[in-house]
N, C-alpha and C positions, 0 to 999 in steps of 0.2 A: 244415909237412910237405908232401911231394909224392910222386907215384907215378911210377915209371919202369919201362919194359919192358926186360928184359935177357935174355940167353940163359941157359938152364939150365946150371948148373955142377955139378961133382962134389960140392962141399961144400954144396950145397943139399939140405936134408932136407925131404921132404914129410910134413906131419903127417897123421895118419889121420882127420882130420875136416874137413868133413863128407863127404869121399870124393867120389864122382862125383855131383854134384848138378845134372846137366844139365837135369833136369826139375823141379828144385826152384825155387820162387818166392822163395827167401830173398834172392837178390841182385837188384839192378837189371839191366837188360838188358846193361849194360856188363860186369858181373862174373858173370853167370850161367854156371854150369858150372865154377866154380873151387874150389880147395881151399886151406885154410890151410897154411902151411909156414914154415920159418925157415932162416936161414943157420947151418949146423951148428957152425962153429968158434966164433963169438962170440955167436950168437943176437941180433944187432943189427938184423936185418931180417926183416920178416914177408913171406912170399912167397905168391903165388897161382899155382898151376899150371893152365894152360889145357888141360883134358882131357889128351890124350896128347902134345901138342906140346912143343916145347923152349923155349917162351917162358914167362917168369915175370914177375910184377909185384912190384916191391919198393917199400916205403915208405921214403923217404929224408928225412933232417933238412934243415931250412933254417936258415941262420945258426948260432946256438949251441944249437939244439935237440938233445936226446938221444932217440934212437929205440931202444926195445927191443921185444920181442915184444908186451908188454902195451899199451904206448902205441900201437903200430902197429895192433893189433886194435881198440883204442878209436877210433882215427882212421878205420879202414875202416867200422866199425859206425856211427859217428856221421855219416859223410858219404856212404856208399854203400848202406847196408843199411836196409830198412824192418823194424823189429822186429816189426811185426804180421804179417809174412810169414815169420818164422822159425818153423818147426814145433818142437814141444817136444823131439823127439829130436835134431834138429840143434843146438838150443841146448844140450842136455845134452852132446853130443859136443864142442862147442867148449869148454864149461866143463871137461869131463873132460881134454881135451888141455892146457888152460892150467894145471890143477892139477898136471899131471905134468911141467911145466917147472921146473927147478931155479931158485930165485931167493933172494937174501939179503933181499929186501924182503918184508914180511908180506903175506899174501893180502888183508888188509883194504885195502891200498893198490894192489894189482895186479889182483886178480880181482873183488873186491866192486864196484868202480865199473862193471864190465862187465855185471853182472846185469840192470840196468834196460834196457840197450841190447839185451839178448837176450830181453826180455819175461819174465825170471825173477824169483823172489822176492828181495828185497833183503837185504843184510847177512848176519848169522849164520844167519838163517832160510833164506836162499838156499843157504848151504853145507850146512845140515842136509838140505834138500830134495834137493840134488845127491847126497849120500851115500845117501839113502833111495831115490831114483828107480829104480836097477837092481832093487830088491826089490819094486817095485810089481808087482801081478799084470798079466799080459798084457791082461786086460780093462780094468783101470784105465788102463794106458798107452795103450790104443787110444782110450778115451774122451778122454784128454788130447790125443792126436794129432788127433782129429776135432773138437776144440774143443767137446766136450759138457760139460766141467766145467773149473773153474779150478784151476790148480796148487796154490794155497793150500788149497782145500777138499779136493783129492785127497790132498795131503800130510798134513793133519791126520787125514783119514779113515784113511789107511794107518798113520799113527803110533799111533793109538789102537785100531786093529783088528788089529794084527799077531798077536794071540793066536788069531785066528779065520780061517777060510777065507771071506773076505768076498765072494768071487765069487758066492756063493749069493744075496747081497743085490743085487749089481750086475746079475745076470741077470734080476731082477724089475723093474728100473726100466723104466717104460713108454717106448717108443721116442719118443713125441711129447712128452716132457718138455721144457720150455724150458730154456735155459742156467741161468737163475736157479732154476728148480724142481729141476733135477738137483743143483745145488750145495746147495740147501736140504735135499734128501733125504739127501745124504751127511752133512751137518751134523747133522741130526736123528737119523740112525741112530747116528752117533758118540756123541751125547749120551745116547741110550737105553742104549747099551752101557756107557758110563762110569757112568751112574747105577745101572745094575743091578749092575755089578761092585763099586761102592763100598758097596752095601748087602748084598753077599754076602761071607761069610767066606772062601770058596774060589772059585777060578775056575770058572765054569759054562760048560763047553765046548759045551753045547747052546743057548747064548744066541742065537746067530745063526740057528740052525734054528728056534727059537721065533719070532723076529721074522719070518723068511722065511715061516713057516707062516701067520702072521696077514696078512702083506702079499699072499700069493699068492691070497687070496680076493677081492682087489680087482677090480671089474668093469671099471673104466676109470681114466684118469688122475686124475680128480677124486676117485674113491673111494679110489685109492691114496694120494693126498696127505692125505685126511681120516683114513684109517686110520693113517697115519704120525704125524699130529698127535695122534691119540688115544693112541698108544703113547708119544709124547714128553711130552705134557701130560695125563696121566690125570686130574688134579684139575680142570683146565680143562674137559675133556670132561664130567666129572660136573657141574660148575657149569652148563655149557651145557644139559645135559639137564634139570637142575632148573629153570633159568630158563625154558626152553622150555615145560615142563609148566605152570609158573606162568602164563605168558602165555596159553597155549591155554585155560586154565580160564576166562578172562574172556569169551570169545566176542565179541571186538571186531568191529565191522562191517567189511565188505570195504574195502580201500583204506587200512587202518591197519596200520602195522608198528612194532614196538618192537625196538630194537637196543642193544647195548652194545659197548664196545671188545673187540677180539679176545681179550685175556687177562684181562679184568676188573680192569684196573689203575686205572681211573678210577671214582670213585663217581658216575657220571653215566649216565643212561639216555636214549636218544633215541626220540621218538615221531614218526612221519611220517604225516600224514593227507592223503590225496588226495580232493579234492572238486570238484564241478562249479560250484557257486554258493554264495551265502551261506546259503540255506535248507538246502542239502545239508550244509554244514558244521555248522550249528546242530543238525541232526538227528543227525549222527554224534557231535558232542560230547555230546549228551543220552544217546545210547546208551552211550558210553564212561563217562560219569558213573554211569549206572545199573549197569553191570557192575562198576565199582569199589566201589560200595556193597555189592554182593552178596558181595564178598570181604573185608569188614571184619574178619572173625574170623581170617583167615589171616595168617601172617607176611609182612611187607612186603618182598618180594624186589626191589622197585624200588630199595630201599636196598641197594646192593651190599655194604655192610658186613655186613648181616644174612645175605646169601647166603654170604659167605665164612666167617662164624662158625658157620653151620649144620653140624653133624656128619653 
């Protein structure tokens, strides 16, 4: 395939995406400020209109190649466009335009291959996200546009939270959340809502307000994430408190820490001892041994299985 510059003709139809993108970083400097279009009569050529001028760029076949609007877009995206610079709304506009082009070929062969070139979700999930995107709240769309969250997590959040006015939760997200923390937050809120709904006979419309009320008391980002984890994993939070109380009862010397894995999935406990020399280590080991003997009558929560079995 090759690109040719030709004059604008009457049968050239300009597609309505991405419109005037003069200040958009979607295209390389060569293609900046252009819009997709096609030849109206047979739709065999993808056109790019340079602002308000009369020049267009067309993708032409070489040899026995066949060029239609989909292969031309694929060619342009593959060779001239950096997908990491395509913002989410422009990607949606391109996909929306392509879905509205009549074709006898199924979308799985025409549009699906373009999703990855646009930084969109792949396959059927990408089509589902495309259909849902216009219904995302303005707040959620803004977070996507500003690359605060990933499309996959935003889509799943919207999909499972459509019964609720979820902006109440989005408004509480701390501004300094990292990209991964914001995605994790949406994921956990979604799971909290799903778990609560599955345990309820009828839909509880106050669910989001209850979650928001508990999250609104968070003092900072760390407190917000910890509160969210407690809501998402209430049993784990209980186990952590129980284990922490058990450890604190030993009065181990300074420089000794005892930890488990985050979700108590492994029956292993780690003890770290900081010491300055051999004598210091011997002293701390003796103190640890003495403390362990004092707790002989209590249930051994160093054995995680005992911790999990405790009611």
